[in-house]
N, CA, C and O of each residue as an XYZ file, in Angstrom:
248
protein
N      53.054     15.580     38.005
C      52.732     15.647     36.600
C      52.331     14.257     36.126
O      53.096     13.306     36.284
N      51.178     14.130     35.567
C      50.697     12.853     35.051
C      51.285     12.591     33.674
O      51.787     13.499     33.011
N      51.211     11.325     33.256
C      51.680     10.974     31.916
C      50.833     11.706     30.881
O      49.648     11.955     31.101
N      51.444     12.046     29.759
C      50.726     12.716     28.683
C      51.289     12.271     27.348
O      52.395     11.735     27.280
N      50.537     12.490     26.302
C      50.990     12.156     24.966
C      51.485     13.401     24.259
O      50.910     14.480     24.401
N      52.555     13.242     23.498
C      53.088     14.307     22.658
C      53.293     13.733     21.263
O      53.318     12.516     21.080
N      53.437     14.605     20.295
C      53.691     14.199     18.921
C      55.050     14.752     18.526
O      55.331     15.936     18.716
N      55.887     13.890     17.977
C      57.271     14.248     17.686
C      57.506     14.199     16.183
O      57.107     13.249     15.509
N      58.158     15.234     15.670
C      58.578     15.294     14.267
C      60.091     15.369     14.255
O      60.683     16.194     14.950
N      60.711     14.519     13.475
C      62.160     14.583     13.308
C      62.442     14.497     11.819
O      62.209     13.471     11.181
N      62.936     15.571     11.295
C      63.253     15.660      9.873
C      64.432     16.584      9.738
O      65.518     16.311     10.250
N      64.211     17.684      9.042
C      65.275     18.688      8.935
C      65.475     19.390     10.271
O      66.490     20.052     10.487
N      64.514     19.243     11.153
C      64.597     19.783     12.511
C      63.856     18.824     13.432
O      63.305     17.821     12.978
N      63.843     19.124     14.696
C      63.137     18.323     15.693
C      62.073     19.202     16.315
O      62.372     20.297     16.790
N      60.836     18.738     16.318
C      59.735     19.517     16.882
C      58.931     18.640     17.815
O      58.826     17.432     17.603
N      58.360     19.243     18.852
C      57.503     18.573     19.815
C      56.179     19.322     19.851
O      56.163     20.544     19.997
N      55.071     18.603     19.719
C      53.746     19.220     19.673
C      52.874     18.668     20.792
O      53.003     17.502     21.164
N      51.985     19.501     21.330
C      51.089     19.096     22.409
C      49.832     18.408     21.906
O      49.152     17.739     22.684
N      49.504     18.552     20.631
C      48.303     17.907     20.096
C      48.551     17.452     18.666
O      49.417     17.979     17.967
N      47.773     16.466     18.250
C      47.906     15.979     16.879
C      47.479     17.056     15.882
O      48.086     17.193     14.820
N      46.435     17.822     16.221
C      45.996     18.907     15.330
C      47.099     19.930     15.110
O      47.324     20.383     13.988
N      47.784     20.289     16.187
C      48.900     21.235     16.095
C      50.005     20.670     15.198
O      50.561     21.386     14.364
N      50.319     19.389     15.371
C      51.356     18.750     14.571
C      50.965     18.696     13.100
O      51.780     19.005     12.230
N      49.719     18.303     12.812
C      49.275     18.195     11.421
C      49.246     19.557     10.737
O      49.580     19.670      9.558
N      48.849     20.585     11.472
C      48.836     21.937     10.921
C      50.249     22.383     10.548
O      50.463     22.961      9.483
N      51.216     22.108     11.435
C      52.603     22.477     11.155
C      53.122     21.711      9.946
O      53.781     22.283      9.077
N      52.822     20.405      9.892
C      53.275     19.592      8.758
C      52.721     20.120      7.443
O      53.448     20.205      6.453
N      51.456     20.472      7.425
C      50.809     20.958      6.197
C      51.555     22.165      5.631
O      51.708     22.291      4.417
N      52.015     23.043      6.507
C      52.711     24.255      6.073
C      54.202     24.048      5.821
O      54.781     24.722      4.970
N      54.834     23.116      6.555
C      56.296     23.026      6.528
C      56.879     21.762      5.908
O      57.989     21.800      5.375
N      56.169     20.659      5.962
C      56.687     19.397      5.411
C      55.503     18.478      5.104
O      55.258     17.521      5.838
N      54.764     18.764      4.018
C      53.549     18.019      3.699
C      53.739     16.508      3.574
O      52.784     15.751      3.751
N      54.942     16.065      3.276
C      55.190     14.628      3.157
C      55.756     14.028      4.443
O      56.028     12.829      4.497
N      55.935     14.849      5.477
C      56.493     14.383      6.741
C      55.468     13.651      7.585
O      54.276     13.648      7.276
N      55.944     13.035      8.648
C      55.069     12.352      9.590
C      55.463     12.748     11.007
O      56.582     13.192     11.263
N      54.515     12.575     11.914
C      54.793     12.755     13.333
C      54.492     11.435     14.031
O      53.668     10.649     13.564
N      55.158     11.202     15.136
C      54.986      9.973     15.905
C      54.458     10.343     17.280
O      54.993     11.233     17.941
N      53.402      9.654     17.710
C      52.832      9.889     19.036
C      53.637      9.110     20.068
O      53.970      7.944     19.860
N      53.943      9.762     21.175
C      54.727      9.135     22.232
C      54.165      9.545     23.581
O      53.833     10.714     23.780
N      54.051      8.601     24.515
C      53.605      8.928     25.862
C      54.810      9.319     26.709
O      55.821      8.616     26.739
N      54.687     10.436     27.384
C      55.736     10.933     28.274
C      55.277     10.675     29.707
O      54.199     11.118     30.103
N      56.084      9.964     30.478
C      55.734      9.640     31.860
C      56.152     10.759     32.796
O      56.955     11.625     32.450
N      55.591     10.714     33.976
C      55.963     11.714     34.965
C      57.411     11.521     35.384
O      57.934     10.408     35.345
N      58.046     12.596     35.778
C      59.441     12.531     36.231
C      59.483     11.898     37.607
O      58.577     12.080     38.421
N      60.526     11.167     37.848
C      60.709     10.535     39.149
C      61.919     11.155     39.827
O      62.918     11.455     39.173
N      61.831     11.344     41.117
C      62.956     11.963     41.829
C      64.214     11.094     41.768
O      64.134      9.865     41.755
N      65.352     11.740     41.732
C      66.634     11.026     41.724
C      66.737     10.153     42.960
O      66.335     10.556     44.051
N      67.275      8.966     42.786
C      67.472      8.069     43.920
C      66.245      7.281     44.302
O      66.259      6.596     45.324
N      65.178      7.349     43.519
C      63.943      6.667     43.888
C      63.666      5.422     43.050
O      62.549      4.905     43.076
N      64.656      4.932     42.311
C      64.442      3.797     41.405
C      63.873      2.590     42.130
O      62.978      1.926     41.607
N      64.373      2.290     43.327
C      63.891      1.112     44.045
C      62.421      1.240     44.431
O      61.754      0.220     44.606
N      61.900      2.435     44.570
C      60.488      2.645     44.895
C      59.584      2.297     43.720
O      58.389      2.065     43.904
N      60.149      2.261     42.508
C      59.365      2.012     41.298
C      59.667      0.648     40.692
O      59.313      0.396     39.540
N      60.318     -0.240     41.450
C      60.584     -1.580     40.961
C      61.744     -1.689     39.998
O      61.877     -2.695     39.303
N      62.584     -0.677     39.944
C      63.749     -0.716     39.068
C      64.902     -1.318     39.864
O      65.260     -0.801     40.922
N      65.484     -2.400     39.367
C      66.574     -3.014     40.144
C      67.794     -2.098     40.231
O      68.115     -1.368     39.293
N      68.451     -2.156     41.365
C      69.663     -1.364     41.551
C      70.806     -2.016     40.796
O      70.889     -3.241     40.708
N      71.693     -1.183     40.247
C      72.871     -1.699     39.545
C      73.821     -2.300     40.560
O      73.999     -1.759     41.651
N      74.433     -3.419     40.202
C      75.447     -3.985     41.076
C      76.821     -3.524     40.606
O      76.950     -2.921     39.541
N      77.820     -3.804     41.386
C      79.165     -3.328     41.052
C      79.712     -3.971     39.798
O      80.622     -3.416     39.181
N      79.192     -5.122     39.395
C      79.676     -5.805     38.196
C      79.167     -5.180     36.932
O      79.740     -5.422     35.870
N      78.078     -4.358     36.987
C      77.545     -3.788     35.759
C      78.186     -2.474     35.401
O      77.835     -1.873     34.385
């Protein structure tokens, strides 16, 4: 799964939209003064693969 952008609304509820048009349409009907925030969602990485992606391993002191 490649990275993708989603639009997030958090107000009286939490909603996730696949497109800005979809988000704006929902806002117009449900919360005209609300806003949505665009966020990039990265692909999932398999458990135990942090070192393959340059993420340092936790040491026993942390």
